[in-house]
C-alpha positions in Angstrom: 20.5 2.5 -6.6 22.5 4.8 -4.3 22.2 3.8 -0.7 20.0 6.1 1.3 20.5 6.3 5.1 17.7 7.3 7.4 18.0 10.7 9.0 18.2 10.9 12.7 16.1 13.2 14.9 18.3 16.3 15.5 15.7 18.7 16.6 12.4 18.7 18.5 10.3 21.4 16.7 8.9 20.9 13.3 6.6 23.0 11.1 4.7 19.9 9.9 4.3 16.3 11.0 3.3 14.1 8.1 2.0 10.7 9.2 2.4 8.1 6.5 5.0 8.0 3.7 3.0 6.7 0.8 2.6 8.8 -2.3 0.3 11.2 -0.6 2.6 11.7 2.4 5.7 12.1 0.1 3.9 14.6 -2.1 2.7 16.7 0.8 6.1 16.6 2.5 8.0 17.6 -0.7 5.7 20.5 -1.5 6.0 21.9 2.0 9.7 21.3 2.2 10.2 23.1 -1.1 8.4 26.1 0.5 11.1 26.1 3.2 9.1 24.4 6.0 10.8 21.7 8.2 8.9 18.5 7.9 9.0 15.2 9.9 7.8 12.3 7.8 6.8 9.3 9.9 6.3 5.7 8.5 5.4 2.6 10.3 6.9 0.3 7.6 10.6 -0.2 7.2 10.6 1.7 3.8 8.9 4.7 2.5 6.9 4.6 -0.8 3.6 3.1 0.4 1.7 0.6 -1.8 2.5 2.3 -5.1 6.1 1.2 -5.0 4.9 -2.4 -5.0 2.8 -2.0 -8.1 3.6 -3.1 -11.7 2.2 -0.4 -14.0 -0.4 2.4 -13.6 -3.6 2.7 -15.5 -4.6 3.9 -18.1 -1.2 4.8 -19.4 0.6 1.7 -18.4 3.6 3.7 -17.2 6.0 1.8 -14.9 4.9 2.5 -11.3 8.4 2.0 -9.9 9.8 4.4 -12.5 7.4 7.0 -11.2 7.8 6.3 -7.5 11.5 5.6 -7.1 12.6 9.2 -8.1 10.0 10.6 -5.8 11.2 8.4 -3.0 14.8 9.4 -3.6 13.9 13.1 -3.7 12.0 12.8 -0.4 14.9 10.9 1.3 17.5 13.5 0.1 15.6 16.7 0.8 17.3 18.8 3.4 14.1 20.0 4.9 12.6 16.5 5.4 13.5 14.2 8.4 12.3 10.6 7.9 11.6 8.1 10.6 10.7 4.6 9.4 9.4 1.7 11.7 7.9 4.5 13.7 4.3 5.0 14.9 2.6 7.9 16.5 1.4 7.1 20.0 -0.1 10.4 21.1 -0.9 13.9 19.8 -1.9 16.6 22.2 -2.4 20.3 21.4 -0.6 22.5 23.9 -1.4 26.2 24.8 0.7 27.7 22.1 -1.3 26.2 19.2 1.4 23.5 18.8 1.0 19.8 18.9 3.1 17.7 21.4 3.7 14.3 19.7 4.9 11.1 21.3 6.5 8.7 18.8 7.4 5.0 19.2 10.3 3.9 17.1 10.8 0.1 16.8 14.4 -1.3 16.7 15.8 -2.6 13.4 18.6 -4.4 15.4 20.9 -3.0 12.7 22.8 0.3 12.9 21.4 2.2 10.0 24.4 4.4 9.3 26.7 1.4 9.0 24.6 -0.9 6.9 25.6 -1.0 3.3 22.7 -3.1 2.1 25.0 -5.9 0.9 22.6 -8.7 2.1 25.4 -10.9 3.4 23.4 -11.2 6.6 20.4 -12.4 4.7 22.3 -15.1 2.9 23.7 -16.4 6.2 20.4 -16.4 8.1 18.8 -20.0 8.5 15.3 -18.8 9.5 12.8 -18.7 6.8 9.3 -17.1 7.1 6.5 -15.8 4.7 7.4 -12.6 2.9 4.6 -10.0 3.6 6.0 -7.7 1.0 5.4 -10.3 -1.7 2.0 -11.0 0.0 3.1 -14.4 1.1 3.8 -15.7 -2.4 7.4 -16.5 -1.4 9.5 -16.7 1.7 12.2 -14.4 3.2 14.8 -14.6 5.9 14.4 -13.4 9.5 17.0 -10.7 8.6 16.1 -9.0 5.4 15.8 -6.0 3.2 12.1 -5.6 2.5 12.4 -5.4 -1.3 14.9 -4.5 -4.0 14.1 -0.7 -4.3 13.4 -0.2 -0.5 14.4 3.2 0.9 16.3 3.3 3.2 18.0 0.2 1.8 18.9 -1.0 5.2 18.5 -4.5 6.6 16.2 -5.2 9.7 15.8 -8.2 11.9 12.4 -9.8 12.4 13.1 -10.5 16.0 9.9 -12.6 16.5 11.1 -15.2 14.0 14.9 -14.8 14.7 16.7 -17.9 16.0 19.3 -15.7 17.8 21.9 -18.0 16.3 24.3 -15.1 15.6 24.9 -16.2 11.9 24.0 -12.7 10.6 26.3 -11.0 13.1 29.3 -13.2 12.0 28.5 -12.6 8.2 28.1 -8.8 8.4 31.2 -7.1 6.9 30.5 -3.8 8.5 29.6 -5.2 12.0 26.3 -3.3 12.1 24.2 -6.0 13.7 23.1 -4.8 17.2 20.8 -7.0 19.3 21.0 -4.6 22.2 18.8 -2.1 20.4 15.5 -1.3 22.2 12.3 0.4 21.3 12.6 4.2 21.7 10.0 6.8 22.7 10.6 10.2 21.1 9.0 13.5 21.9 8.7 16.2 19.3 6.6 19.3 18.8 4.8 20.2 15.5 2.9 23.3 14.4 0.6 21.3 12.1 -0.2 17.7 11.2 -1.0 16.0 7.9 -2.7 12.6 8.1 -1.8 10.5 5.0 -2.2 7.0 6.5 -3.6 5.5 3.3 -6.0 2.5 3.1 -6.3 -1.1 4.1 -7.1 -3.9 1.6 -10.2 -6.0 2.1 -9.4 -9.5 3.4 -11.4 -11.8 1.2 -11.3 -14.6 3.8 -14.5 -12.9 5.1 -16.4 -14.1 2.0 -16.4 -17.9 2.5 -18.0 -18.7 -0.9 -14.8 -17.5 -2.7 -12.6 -20.1 -0.9 -9.7 -17.7 -0.3 -7.4 -19.3 2.3 -8.8 -22.8 1.5 -8.1 -23.0 -2.2 -4.4 -22.2 -3.2 -5.3 -21.1 -6.6 -7.6 -18.3 -5.4 -5.4 -15.3 -4.9 -5.9 -11.5 -4.4 -5.3 -8.8 -6.9 -2.2 -7.6 -4.9 -0.7 -11.1 -5.2 -1.2 -10.9 -9.0 0.2 -7.4 -8.9 3.4 -8.7 -7.4 3.7 -11.4 -10.0 3.5 -8.7 -12.7 5.8 -6.2 -11.0 9.5 -5.7 -12.1 10.5 -6.8 -8.5 8.3 -9.9 -8.8 9.1 -13.1 -6.9 9.1 -15.3 -10.0 10.2 -14.9 -13.6 6.8 -15.8 -14.9 3.0 -15.9 -13.9 2.6 -19.0 -11.8 -0.3 -20.5 -9.9 0.5 -21.2 -6.3 -0.7 -24.9 -6.0 1.8 -26.5 -8.4 3.8 -23.6 -10.1 2.2 -24.1 -13.5 1.6 -21.3 -15.9 -2.2 -20.7 -15.9 -4.2 -21.0 -19.1 -7.6 -19.8 -18.0 -7.6 -16.9 -15.5 -10.7 -15.4 -14.0 -11.2 -12.1 -12.2 -14.0 -11.6 -9.7 -14.9 -7.9 -9.4 -16.2 -6.2 -6.3 -14.7 -8.6 -3.8 -15.3 -6.7 -0.7 -16.8 -3.6 -2.4 -20.4 -2.6 -2.9 -21.3 -5.3 -0.4 -23.4 -4.5 2.8 -22.7 -8.0 4.1 -19.1 -7.2 4.7 -19.6 -3.6 5.8 -18.3 -1.9 2.7 -21.3 -0.7 0.7 -19.4 1.8 -1.5 -17.4 1.4 -4.7 -13.7 1.3 -4.2 -13.1 3.2 -7.5 -10.0 1.5 -8.6 -10.9 -2.2 -8.8 -12.4 -2.2 -12.3 -9.4 -0.4 -13.8 -6.6 -2.2 -12.0 -8.2 -5.5 -13.0 -8.4 -4.3 -16.6 -4.7 -3.2 -16.4 -3.7 -6.6 -15.1 -5.7 -8.3 -17.8 -3.8 -6.3 -20.5 -0.5 -7.2 -18.8 -1.4 -10.9 -18.6 -2.4 -11.1 -22.2 0.9 -9.6 -23.1 2.8 -11.9 -20.9 0.7 -15.0 -21.7 -0.6 -14.5 -25.3 -2.4 -17.9 -25.3 -4.2 -17.4 -22.0 -7.9 -16.9 -21.7 -8.7 -14.0 -19.3 -12.3 -13.6 -18.2 -13.5 -10.8 -15.9 -16.8 -11.3 -14.0 -18.3 -7.9 -13.1 -21.5 -6.3 -11.8 -21.0 -2.9 -13.5 -17.9 -1.4 -15.2 -17.1 2.0 -13.6 -14.6 3.5 -16.1 -15.2 7.1 -15.0 -11.8 8.8 -15.4 -9.9 10.4 -18.2 -9.0 7.7 -20.7 -10.6 4.9 -18.6 -13.4 3.9 -21.0 -10.9 3.8 -23.9 -8.6 1.6 -21.7 -11.5 -0.7 -21.0 -12.4 -1.0 -24.7 -8.8 -1.6 -25.6 -8.8 -4.6 -23.2 -11.8 -6.0 -24.9 -10.2 -5.5 -28.3 -7.1 -7.4 -27.0 -9.3 -10.4 -26.2 -10.3 -9.9 -22.5 -13.8 -11.5 -21.9 -16.1 -9.4 -19.7 -19.0 -11.4 -18.3 -21.7 -9.5 -16.5 -22.7 -11.7 -13.5 -22.1 -12.0 -9.7 -20.2 -15.1 -8.6 -22.3 -17.2 -6.4 -19.6 -19.7 -5.4 -16.2 -21.1 -6.2 -15.4 -24.8 -5.7 -12.1 -26.7 -6.2 -11.5 -29.8 -8.3 -8.9 -32.4 -7.4 -6.4 -31.0 -9.9 -6.6 -27.6 -8.3 -8.8 -26.1 -11.0 -11.7 -24.0 -9.9 -15.4 -24.1 -10.9 -17.1 -20.6 -10.9 -20.9 -20.7 -10.5 -22.7 -17.6 -11.5 -25.7 -16.1 -13.2 -24.9 -14.8 -16.7 -27.0 -11.6 -16.9 -26.9 -11.7 -20.8 -28.6 -15.1 -21.0 -30.4 -15.2 -17.6 -29.0 -18.6 -16.9 -27.0 -20.0 -14.0 -23.7 -21.1 -15.5 -20.6 -22.9 -14.4 -17.1 -22.3 -15.9 -13.8 -23.9 -15.1 -10.6 -21.8 -14.5 -7.2 -22.8 -13.3 -6.5 -19.4 -11.4 -9.0 -17.0 -9.8 -8.0 -13.4 -8.9 -10.2 -11.6 -6.4 -10.4 -7.9 -7.2 -10.3 -6.8 -3.5 -11.6 -3.4 -2.5 -10.3 -0.5 -0.4 -11.2 0.0 3.3 -10.6 2.9 5.7 -7.6 2.9 8.0 -9.0 4.8 10.9 -6.5 3.7 13.6 -4.8 7.2 13.6 -7.9 8.8 15.1 -7.1 7.2 18.5 -3.8 9.0 18.9 -5.4 12.5 19.2 -6.1 13.3 22.8 -8.4 16.1 24.2 -9.7 16.7 20.6 -11.5 14.2 18.4 -10.5 13.6 14.8 -13.9 12.9 13.3 -14.6 10.1 10.8 -17.5 9.6 8.4 -20.0 6.7 8.4 -17.4 4.4 6.8 -14.5 5.4 9.1 -12.7 7.6 6.6 -11.5 10.9 8.0 -14.3 13.4 7.7 -13.8 16.3 5.4 -15.5 19.2 7.0 -15.6 21.4 3.9 -15.6 18.8 1.1 -16.2 21.1 -1.9 -14.1 24.2 -1.1 -11.3 22.8 1.2 -11.3 19.0 1.1 -8.1 18.7 3.2 -9.6 20.4 6.3 -10.6 18.1 9.2 -12.5 18.6 12.4 -9.2 19.6 14.3 -7.7 23.0 13.5 -4.2 22.6 12.2 -4.7 18.9 11.2 -5.2 18.2 7.5 -5.9 15.0 5.6 -4.5 13.7 2.3 -5.1 10.8 -0.1 -7.0 7.7 0.7 -7.2 8.6 4.4 -10.3 10.5 3.3 -11.9 8.2 0.7 -11.0 5.7 -2.0 -9.2 7.3 -4.9 -6.7 6.5 -7.7 -3.1 7.8 -7.9 -3.8 11.1 -9.8 -6.6 12.0 -7.4 -4.3 11.1 -4.5 -1.5 13.4 -5.8 -4.1 16.3 -6.1 -5.4 15.6 -2.6 -1.8 15.7 -1.3 -1.3 19.1 -3.0 -4.5 20.4 -1.5 -3.3 19.3 2.0 0.1 21.0 1.5 -1.6 24.2 0.4 -4.0 24.3 3.3 -1.1 23.6 5.7 1.1 26.4 4.3 -1.9 28.8 4.6 -2.4 27.7 8.2 1.3 28.1 9.0 1.4 31.5 7.4 -1.6 32.6 9.7 0.2 31.4 12.7 3.3 33.4 12.0 
């Protein structure tokens, strides 16, 4: 991949500030930039691309997620009307008297000079400090100086200063002398005529459901950990269970882990769990033809175009769908897991042994951005998603004039719906800017 360098701030007035550089933020930014508007795209992570760039394939077509996302990421990075700031968070947004927003940004240091870094990873090889890799969802380790993942953009190293030993090994190994430990956190001030909030979602942490044993039993993993094992940029060359590195023979999926559950504060359906689990089941049966894949569900919600056919295809391939809510998971001495559940078909309480359990975790709101708006309140709904004031006719409009919302910042949704939501936000923003002018 061609090395992409992050653009530096060279002006203070932008037509649009887009907060969050996942697929919704990228789509909104590209559409507005193509119209000629100047866009500042802000992302708190070290790479743009959001969660989609970490996925294996998309349902129901099983197209490669990275093959779809990477060209979009490159197009966003190269667009002359888009300025990108990664490792940057919005601290404050205040509307001034001219119908413009004064924005305060906090940019964290990489401790690497972006324009000089070639992405060679020599610093990474030399670094002696090893910590869990959050981009592989703690399945493997990384160095304290690292490039987040293979197709990260910008492909520029950064130093995890909290885990750095300050030994100077990376500095000595760097051929372009781009390591700079003197970098400090920066505060940037810009002005924007409009704002798009595309801050995405949070994944439910299943440690809250004690009966599933996540965090206690090594072979109970989340769906995103399985997703990373199936992705092209995966940490291993095979599907392995964490406790002993064995290839699993009997894999179980537990649906609605953190969705449709009042006890954990998320009573609604996350919309994507049934289908991403079905997708993973199909990929697993392709990668491990002899494996037994069982999926424990309450209801199958295959509501989208081609979804029901996709679900039926998984059953035809040999996936076993069992209607029943899991009551508890217990661990045997060999690391295998016993699932106790009521089989709705027979009405009996049943136990079944599996050697790997995948929790199909749900989607939660990510409402932190609402706190940065001063003097005006960005309203949220009962579940902390950004409230859409005109849901049917103009779903991108929020409670603040000139502020629009895109993607899963407003509700759980799949990738096509997120793209449509981003398009709606771009359209509403362009209409607003046209009225201003």
